[in-house]
C-alpha positions in Angstrom: 16.1 27.8 13.5 13.9 28.0 10.4 10.9 30.3 10.2 8.2 29.8 7.6 5.6 32.4 6.8 2.1 31.0 6.2 0.9 33.2 3.3 -2.8 32.6 4.0 -2.7 33.8 7.6 0.6 35.7 7.7 1.7 33.8 10.8 5.2 32.7 11.6 5.5 28.9 11.8 8.5 27.2 13.4 9.7 24.2 11.5 10.1 22.2 14.7 6.4 22.8 15.5 5.2 21.1 12.3 4.2 17.5 13.1 3.1 15.0 10.5 1.9 11.5 11.4 3.0 8.9 8.9 1.8 5.3 8.8 3.5 2.9 6.4 0.9 0.7 4.7 2.5 -2.6 3.5 0.8 -4.6 0.7 3.6 -6.6 -1.0 7.1 -7.9 -0.2 9.7 -8.1 -3.0 12.9 -8.6 -1.0 13.6 -10.1 2.4 16.8 -10.8 4.3 18.9 -10.9 1.1 16.4 -13.0 -0.8 14.5 -11.7 -3.9 10.9 -12.7 -3.9 9.9 -11.2 -7.3 9.5 -14.6 -8.9 7.3 -15.9 -6.1 3.6 -15.9 -6.5 1.7 -13.0 -4.7 0.1 -15.4 -2.2 3.6 -16.6 -1.2 5.0 -13.0 -0.9 2.0 -12.0 1.1 2.5 -15.0 3.5 6.2 -14.0 4.0 5.1 -10.4 4.6 2.6 -11.3 7.4 5.0 -13.8 9.0 8.0 -11.4 9.0 6.4 -8.2 10.3 4.0 -7.2 13.1 1.6 -4.3 12.8 2.2 -1.2 15.0 -1.0 0.7 15.1 -0.7 4.0 13.4 3.0 3.4 12.4 3.2 0.2 10.3 0.1 -1.6 9.1 -0.9 -4.1 6.4 -3.3 -2.7 3.8 -6.9 -3.9 4.1 -7.4 -6.7 1.6 -10.1 -9.0 0.2 -9.6 -12.0 -2.0 -12.4 -11.7 -4.6 -13.0 -13.5 -7.8 -16.3 -12.1 -9.3 -16.4 -8.8 -11.2 -19.5 -7.8 -9.2 -17.6 -8.4 -5.9 -14.7 -6.2 -7.1 -17.1 -3.5 -8.2 -18.8 -3.5 -4.8 -15.5 -3.2 -3.1 -14.5 -0.4 -5.4 -17.7 1.4 -4.6 -17.0 1.0 -0.9 -13.5 2.4 -1.4 -14.9 5.4 -3.2 -17.5 6.0 -0.4 -14.7 5.8 2.2 -12.7 8.3 0.2 -9.7 6.0 -0.1 -7.2 6.2 -3.0 -8.8 3.2 -4.7 -8.0 -0.4 -5.2 -5.1 -2.5 -6.3 -6.3 -5.5 -8.2 -3.7 -8.3 -8.6 -3.6 -11.9 -9.6 -3.0 -14.0 -6.4 -1.7 -17.3 -7.9 0.0 -18.6 -11.0 2.7 -17.2 -13.3 0.8 -13.9 -13.7 1.1 -13.2 -10.0 4.9 -12.8 -10.1 6.2 -9.2 -9.9 7.1 -7.6 -13.2 10.0 -5.1 -12.6 9.4 -1.6 -14.0 6.7 -2.9 -16.3 3.0 -2.1 -16.5 0.8 -5.1 -17.3 -2.7 -6.3 -17.0 -1.6 -8.6 -14.1 -2.3 -5.8 -11.6 -4.5 -2.8 -12.0 -4.8 0.3 -9.9 
């Protein structure tokens, strides 16, 4: 039995009474069933993600996405994300050699 003291209210809080709802938000798939997908283009990794998993509301969900090309569209989507108080946007190249995953490397191929 663990007892925590909440300093702001000086209440005893039992550890087993603390409940945290966690929902995994999936946006990319780098490895599946023994197969590395890092050299696959993002659109292929995304297809594999969607065909391999099912959403469970509030537990496992796919991130909201939009495939955009114009800077103005991306800016509008960023503004929407800020208004909704989300963490922001992940901007990635969808196709071509720049859409492959770079391990432990920052690049301009994806921006957060």
